[in-house]
C-alpha positions, 0 to 999 in steps of 0.5 A: 486496456491503456498504459494508466489501467496495466500500471495500475494492475501491476503496482497492485499485483507488486504489492500484494506480493511485499506484503505476502512475502515480507509481512506474512500475508497479502491482502485480499484485494488490491486496487491502484489508482495514479492522480497525477504526481501520488499513487494512492493503494489500497488494500483490503483484508489484511490483518490476521487471525490473531491481530483480529483478535487484539483488536476485538479483546476486552483491552481493546484501543490497547490492541489497537495502538500495538497494531498500527504501531507493528505494522507501521513499524513494519512498512518502514522496514521494507521500504526500500523494496517499496520505493524500488517497486515503484521506482520500477514500475513508473521509472520516477522516484519515491520522495515519501511514502505515508500509511494507514492502517483500519483495524475494524475494517482491514484496510490499508493505504498507502501514498505515495508522493512522486518526485514528479507527475505521471503521464501517460503517452495514450493519454490527453495532456491535464 
């Protein structure tokens, strides 16, 4: 396994741990992609049973809005921990973090923008 794949796997495991410890429930699956100066993390199955019920309730539009707002607030509060994970693994600082969650599929996307591109010694330069 090359260095890029090892780092992607390490980030996925760290994000799973963050979700379990900080959010109270971990995803069913996580996959990370390192692209230039971006870290893209795709999490599947992140909604709790209560969030599923809220998203499917009669006032489904309001329920989905509340879930998204709550999850956004939680990720903002936990951002220093997430930034530290990326810095520790990639030795690069996070410039910005973007995230969204689908209340229909239970999938969350997190994108970290880094201050510089990610390069590995065992890969050809682009």
